[in-house]
N, C-alpha and C positions, 0 to 999 in steps of 0.2 A: 914479895910488894906483890901491893892489889896493881894490876894491868889498870884496870877502868881509872884508878888513882890522878887525878891530875894536877901535873906539875905546877910549881908555886907564885908562878908569875901568870900561870892558866888561870886561878883559883879565883872565884869573888870574893870582891874583902863584904867582912862583915863587921857591920856597925852600930851603933846605938838601936838606926831605927829599922833596922832588918827585924834586931831581934825584938821592938817594940811590934811589927808590923804583925811577928806570931803568937807573939803575943796577945795582940790586938784580935787576932784569926779563931784564937782557941776559942775567947771568951765569948765571941759570937756563935764558935758551932757550939759552946759548952747551953746561951741563950737560944739559940733553935733549937735543941736539940730538949730543953729543958716545955720550948712552947708546944713544940710537934707531940711533947708526953700528954699536954694538957684539951689539945686539939683531939689525939687516937679518943680520950677518956669523955671529953665534950662526943667523939661521936660513934662510939659505943650506948651511951647513955639513951643518945638521940634515936639511933637504933632499935633498942631494945624498948621504947617506945614506942615507937612504932609497932614494935614484932608485936608487944602485948597489945595493939589496941586490932588489925587484923586481926588475933587472936579471939578476940574479943570482938570481932563482927565489925567493926566498923564498917560502912558505904566505902569504896574507892572507886565506884563506877565515875562519877563524877571531877578527878583531880588529873586526867592528861595524860597519866602515867601509869605505863604496866606494873601494878609492884606484888612483890609476892615474897612468899620466905621460902627456903632454900633451905632443903633440910638436910641432912645424911649422915651414917656412920662409918665411923674407922679405926680398926680393927691394930692393926700392922703400923707399929711406928714408922718414922720417914729414914730411921738407921737400916730398916727391916734387911737391904743386903751385905749388910755390912757385918751384924749379925752370922748372918749364913753360914760368912765365910767365914767367921772368928768361931762357932760352934761346930758346924760340918749341919747341913740339911737339916737332918731327923730333930737333930733338940732345938735346934732352932722352933723346928712348926710344933714342934710339944706349948716349947715355951708361949710362939704368940697364939697357941689355938685356946691356952688359956689364961688370953690376954682380955679385960675385957673388952668390950666393942666402946667408945666416945661415941658420945651424941652432941653434933652443931648443927644451929640452925646460923641462918644468913639472907641478911636483907639482900631481892637485889629487884632493880629499879632500871626499869628499860625507857 
């Protein structure tokens, strides 16, 4: 028997309203996730447009913000430590050394 389980007299009552409330929250959560995906796509497009403009030499001196494109490369996966623990350091190093770098550009506004 589960020691954390409530006795029947202590358990909250479940009724149609509580179930409908959960269903409404789930539907709201789905709608918000969909809206966030749309916003993420719009943000990516807007940032890409700005990065392209910066690459093409647009004058940013009069906008009142410090805007720049930050560039970096990454070779090793985020799960590098787990990878090493599974394969051993020498095998993991060999695989990671043959992993091509990925190039990232990010818009920075200060």
